[in-house]
VEXDREN-2710 file (C-alpha; in Angstrom, 1 decimal):
% VEXDREN-2710
k/r/px/py/pz
1/MET/-5.1/-8.2/6.6
2/ARG/-6.2/-9.1/3.2
3/ARG/-9.9/-9.4/3.0
4/GLY/-12.3/-9.6/5.8
5/LEU/-16.0/-9.3/6.6
6/PHE/-16.7/-6.5/9.0
7/ASN/-20.2/-5.9/10.4
8/ASN/-19.4/-2.3/11.3
9/VAL/-16.8/0.4/11.2
10/LYS/-15.8/-0.4/14.8
11/GLU/-14.8/-3.9/13.9
12/LEU/-12.8/-2.6/10.9
13/ILE/-10.9/-0.1/13.0
14/LYS/-10.1/-2.8/15.6
15/ALA/-8.8/-5.1/12.8
16/VAL/-6.6/-2.3/11.3
17/ASN/-5.2/-1.4/14.7
18/SER/-4.4/-5.0/15.5
19/TYR/-2.6/-5.4/12.1
20/ILE/-0.6/-2.2/12.7
21/THR/0.3/-3.3/16.2
22/SER/1.5/-6.7/15.1
23/HIS/3.3/-5.4/12.0
24/ASN/5.2/-2.7/14.1
25/GLN/6.6/-5.4/16.4
26/ASN/8.9/-6.6/13.6
27/PRO/9.2/-3.6/11.2
28/GLN/11.0/-4.1/7.8
29/VAL/12.8/-1.5/5.9
30/PHE/11.1/-0.7/2.5
31/VAL/13.6/-1.1/-0.3
32/LEU/12.7/0.3/-3.7
33/THR/14.0/-2.1/-6.4
34/ALA/12.9/-0.3/-9.5
35/SER/15.3/2.1/-11.2
36/VAL/14.6/5.8/-11.6
37/GLN/14.5/5.3/-15.3
38/SER/11.8/2.6/-15.3
39/THR/9.7/4.6/-12.8
40/MET/9.9/7.7/-14.9
41/ALA/9.0/5.7/-18.0
42/ILE/5.9/4.3/-16.3
43/ILE/4.9/7.8/-15.2
44/ALA/5.3/9.2/-18.7
45/ASN/3.3/6.3/-20.1
46/ARG/0.4/6.9/-17.6
47/LYS/0.4/10.7/-18.3
48/GLU/0.2/9.9/-22.0
49/ALA/-2.7/7.5/-21.5
50/LEU/-4.5/10.1/-19.4
51/GLY/-3.8/12.9/-22.0
52/ALA/-2.1/15.0/-19.4
END
């Protein structure tokens, strides 16, 4: 479900539910490939950029 044109919220909800139903038929395990160090470096960089 990338981009779509929905005429109303009901259509959008139907499309989301359809996507979830089809996706859950063949679920995949999420595997995090980034290291903790790289993730923490990104967070520190973002915090600095935001002045936090």
